[in-house]
C-alpha positions, 0 to 999 in steps of 0.5 A: 499499500506504501509503494503503490501508485495511482496513476490512470484508471487501471491503477484505481481498479486495482487499489478497488479490489484491493480495498475490497479485500480488505474490507472483507478482511476487517469484516471477518476478524471484527465478527472473530474478534467479538466471538472471541470476547462474546463469552468473555463479556457474557461472563462480565455481565454476569459478574455485573449482575451478581455484584449488583444483586448482592450490592443493591441492598447494602448500597440502599442501607448506605445511603438511606443511613447517611441521609438519616445521619445527616437529617439528624445533625441537620435537626441538631443545628436547626435546635442550637440556632433556634436556643441561640435565637432565643437567648439573643431576644431574651438579652435583647428584652432585658436590655430594652428594660434596663434601658427603662429602667435607669439600666436595672432589670427586675428579674434574671434573664435565664438564657437557655443553654446552647447545645453543641452540635457535633458533626463527628461521630466516633465508635470503636469501628469507624468515624462518621463525620460531616463536610461541606463540598463546593457544588454548583448549578446553572442559573442563566446561560446568558450570564456565563463568562464566554470561555465557560460558554460550552459549559465544561463541566469539569472545568466550572467544577475545578474552578468551584473547588478551588474556592471561586466564589462567583460566576455570572449565571452560575449558582455556587453552594456547599452541600453536606456529605457524610465522609465515613472511615474504618478504624483498623483494628490494633494489634491487641484486638481493639479498634485504632 
């Protein structure tokens, strides 16, 4: 093929015949390749199907449990903020009363105890800790800078994760996820 020259119709006809033979060879080789791969692909498909069947309930339990821990932590955070707001309002009322009575307050302020919220749970088997990840979503494509107009999701994600605070036309936000690590058993049999 590299030494071939096509200078006239006869050369073109010979080359066309060669291309027809090459096309038949390519088709036959591709069929043979698929024939050899079919049992392997079938085996891969069977393994993947078995994995999905076995892992489906485990993955569902993982997702559900993570969501429940995050919901619990969000509720604890909501309670903490409510406690702080109660104290802020009580202090504000006490300051207003003091202003009316020459700096004297007639009764104690009685602040509520603000419960600390733990974003990390540690057990003998592992640690679950909440962390925030930065995400983004398109709001208005017309406002997106020209160099991001094709909306290269990878490029936008890199910018967002690097800490950029705003991109026209894109809302940047944080979302809580639950990161879980397992502890290694110590040589004495306990967890580390």
